[in-house]
N, C-alpha and C positions, 0 to 999 in steps of 0.2 A: 478639704479645708484649705489646702495650698492653692487650689484654683480660685477659691473665693478671695484669698489675700492678693493673688496676682491681679484679679479683676479690679479690686479696690485700688491697688497701686496704680493701675493703668488709668482708672477714672480720676484719681487725684492728679495724675500727670496732665491729663487733658484739661482739667479745670485750672491747673497752674499756668498753662501757656497763655491764655487770654489775660490772666492776672498780671503776668510779667509784661505783656505788651502794653497794658494800661498803665503799669508802673513806669515804663519808659516814657510814656507821653507826659507824665507829671515831672520828670526830672530833666534838667538841661543836659544835653548830651553832645559830645563830639564823636562821631562814628568814623573810624578809619580802617583801611585794609593794610595789613602788613604782608610783605612779599619778600621771598628770598629764592635764590636760584644758583645751581651749580651746573656747569656744562662739562660733561665727562665723556671720555672715549669709552665705548662699550668694552666690557671685559669678559663677555660671554657670547658664544656663538651657539645657536640652537638649530639643528636640522630637524624639521618636522615631517613625518612620513605617515600617510594614512593608507592602511592596507584593507582590502575588501575582497571577499571571495564568495561566489554564489554556487550553490549546489542543491540538488534535490534532497540530499540527506544532510542532517546536521553534522554528523561525524566527518563526512567528506569535506565539508566547508571548513570546519575547525582544523582538520588535519593539514589541509593545504595552507591555511593561514599560519599555523604554527611552523610549517616547513619554511615559509618565506621569512618569518622572524628569526628562525635558527640560521638560515642562510646568511642573513645580514650580520648576525652576531659572529659567525664564523669568518665572514669576509673582513670584518673589522679586526679580528684577532690575527688573521693571516697577514694583513697589511702592517701589523706591528705599530699601530697608531698609539701615540702617547696621550695620557691624561684625558680620558673621555668617560662619559657615562651613557649607557644605553638604557633608556627608561621606557617601559611598556605600560600603557594605561587605557582606560575606556574600552575594554573588551566587551563586545556584545554580539548576540546572535538573534536575528529578527526574521520574521516571515517575509519572504520576497513577494510583496503584494503588487501586482501590476494592474494599472487602471487603463482601460481602453473603451472609448465610446460610452463613457458613463458607467461602465461595469468594472467590478474588481474581481481579480482572479489570483489565487495563491499559487505561486510557482516555486516551490522549494524554500530555501533559506539563504540569508546573507549573514556571513560572519565578518566582523570588522574590528579593527584595533588601531590605535595610534601609537607610534613609536617616536621617541625623541632621542637624538644624539646631542648631548650637551658637552661642550668643551670650552677652553679659553679662546677668546677672540684672536689672540696672538699665536695660536697653535700653528706650527709650520706644516702640520699634517692635514690641513683643511682640504686640500686637493685630493689627498689620499682617501679621505672620508667620502668625498663625492664619487670617486672611482669605486669604492667599496659598495656604495649604494647601487650604482649602476651595474656592478658585477654580480649583485645578489639576486637579480631578477627584474621583473617588470614593476619598477617602483618609481614614483615621482616624489619630489621633496620641495619644501620651502626652507630657505635659509634666512634666519633673522639674527641680528646682533642686538644685544641688550645689556643694560647695566644689571649686574647680578643682585639678587635680593640681599645678600650679605653686605655689598657695597652701599646699597640704599639705606639699610638699617644703620650702618656706621655713620652716615651723614645726617640721620634724622634729627638728633638733638641739636646739632650745630645749625641746621637750617631753621629749626623752630626758634632758637635764640635770635638768629638774625632777622627772622620775620617779625618777632615781637619788638625788637629794637627799631625796625623800620616803621612799624605802626606807632611806636612812641615818638619817633622823630617827626612823623607827619602830624601827630596830634599836637606836639609842642609848637610846631611851625604855625598851625592854625590858631592856637591859643595866643601866641605872641603877636601874631598879625592882628587879632581881634582884641588885644589888650586884656585878655583873661589872665588873672593873676596866678591861679594855680589850678591844676587838674589832677584827678585821681581815677584809677581804673574802676569801672562799674561792672563790666562783663567782658569775658573773652570767649570767642567761639573759634574752635579749630576746624578748618575746612578739611574735608576728605582729600587725601593725597591724590593728585592726578597721576595717571600713568606717564612714565617718561616718554618724551617724543623726540623724533629724529630731527636734526637740523638740516640734513641733506639726504640724498638717496643712500639707503643703507647698503646696497649691494649693486655691483655692475657685473652682468653676465654676458659672455659671448659664446656662441656655438656655431661658428661657420663650418666646422667639420666635426666628424664623430669623435675625434680625440682632442677637441678644443678644450683648453683649460678654463676654469672659472676664475675670472678676475674679480677679486674681492676688495672693496673699498669702504669699510665701515666709517661712519662719520659720527660727530658728537651727538650726545643725547642730553636733554635738559631735565634735571631733577628740580622740582619746585615745591615750595611750601607756602601756604596762605593762611593767615589768621585774620579774624575780624574783632576789633577791640572797641568797646564803647567807654569813653572817658566822661566823667561828670565834673562839674565845676560849680 
């Protein structure tokens, strides 16, 4: 019964979309986009590490992978790094299937896991984290700077209000220019929030020697909000 109701609701929604479009054609409209933006310094640094181990036996592959993860956790503790989180996710064990000359052959297993070290972008121990990763074994990493989810959420309502006011300002300018006496809101569409983007290079790395330090230069990111508003008159 629930599936039947769900199907009927979906059918009604599909029928309503063309009706709304035809309704818009009959109504005089002013359509505008509202835009707001904040440029922020990243407040979060994320080290991303992908671990992978191949072996003919599942237990052997898993054991080596767990050892690498534990070595990293121990190295971070020994370095006495402040204010960080070590997050492990996307753990998987798959058949190691090799393709050669059009033929597939199974050769043991591949165990893999993603690790993330999350900390503040202003953490003075960023270099210590790099050294801990390097000292934990054969690991490579990516370092990204980002605006944290908490910071983005704290700005969400403010950006929405500013985007709506921007749309209203544009619509009023159009109406005044065209001598339209009054306008009112007909429909508002909130666009999906785009991911923050970097204004400049997020990181600068140098490695002329084995003990070279990582030079980090995080730059501003842009948080944006867009709305589409239709006014009628």
